[in-house]
C-alpha positions as CSV (number, residue, x, y, z in Angstrom):
1,X,0.0,0.0,0.0
2,X,1.2,3.5,-0.8
3,X,0.3,6.2,1.6
4,X,1.0,10.0,1.5
5,X,2.2,11.2,4.9
6,X,2.8,14.8,6.2
7,X,5.4,14.6,9.0
8,X,5.6,17.1,11.8
9,X,9.0,16.6,13.4
10,X,10.2,17.7,16.9
11,X,6.8,16.9,18.5
12,X,6.2,15.9,22.0
13,X,5.5,12.3,21.0
14,X,4.9,10.0,18.0
15,X,1.2,10.0,17.0
16,X,-1.2,10.1,14.1
17,X,-3.2,13.3,14.4
18,X,-5.6,12.8,11.5
19,X,-6.0,13.2,7.8
20,X,-5.9,16.2,5.5
21,X,-8.8,16.8,3.0
22,X,-6.9,14.9,0.2
23,X,-6.4,11.8,2.4
24,X,-2.8,12.6,3.4
25,X,-2.1,11.2,6.9
26,X,-0.7,13.7,9.4
27,X,1.8,12.2,11.8
28,X,3.7,13.9,14.6
29,X,7.2,12.5,15.2
30,X,9.4,13.3,18.2
31,X,12.7,13.0,16.4
32,X,14.3,16.0,14.8
33,X,14.6,16.3,11.0
34,X,18.4,15.9,11.1
35,X,20.5,13.2,9.4
36,X,17.4,11.1,8.6
37,X,16.3,10.7,12.3
38,X,12.7,11.7,11.7
39,X,12.5,9.5,8.6
40,X,13.8,6.5,10.6
41,X,11.4,7.2,13.5
42,X,8.5,7.6,11.0
43,X,9.2,4.2,9.5
44,X,9.5,2.6,12.9
45,X,6.2,4.2,14.0
46,X,4.3,3.2,10.9
47,X,5.6,-0.4,11.1
48,X,4.3,-0.6,14.6
49,X,1.0,1.0,13.8
50,X,0.3,-1.2,10.8
51,X,1.8,-4.3,12.5
52,X,4.3,-5.1,9.8
53,X,8.1,-5.7,9.9
54,X,10.2,-2.5,9.9
55,X,11.8,-3.6,6.6
56,X,8.3,-3.4,5.0
57,X,8.1,0.3,5.5
58,X,10.1,2.5,3.1
59,X,10.0,6.1,2.0
60,X,9.5,6.2,-1.8
61,X,9.8,10.0,-2.2
62,X,10.1,13.1,-0.1
63,X,13.2,12.1,2.0
64,X,14.0,15.7,2.8
65,X,10.4,17.1,2.7
66,X,7.6,17.2,5.1
67,X,5.3,15.5,2.6
68,X,6.3,11.9,1.9
69,X,5.1,9.0,-0.1
70,X,5.5,5.8,2.0
71,X,5.2,2.2,1.0
72,X,3.8,-0.1,3.7
73,X,4.0,-3.8,3.2
74,X,5.8,-5.8,0.6
75,X,5.6,-5.0,-3.1
76,X,3.2,-7.9,-3.8
77,X,0.6,-6.2,-1.6
78,X,0.8,-2.8,-3.4
């Protein structure tokens, strides 16, 4: 599954705070957006939320942007 995600780094805790009008998931992440820390924390958080292995969550695009396209699950499920 591909999911658009808007990330809000440096938050108090990791949590999903809702969806935007276009269906983009809004997620708060505690980690700072430095050296990939927020991306790593986002992938860990989404893997736990969707109950998949950490290796099954990858950022497809938007590595250095707040708006990201994330693949959740293996490619056969997409």
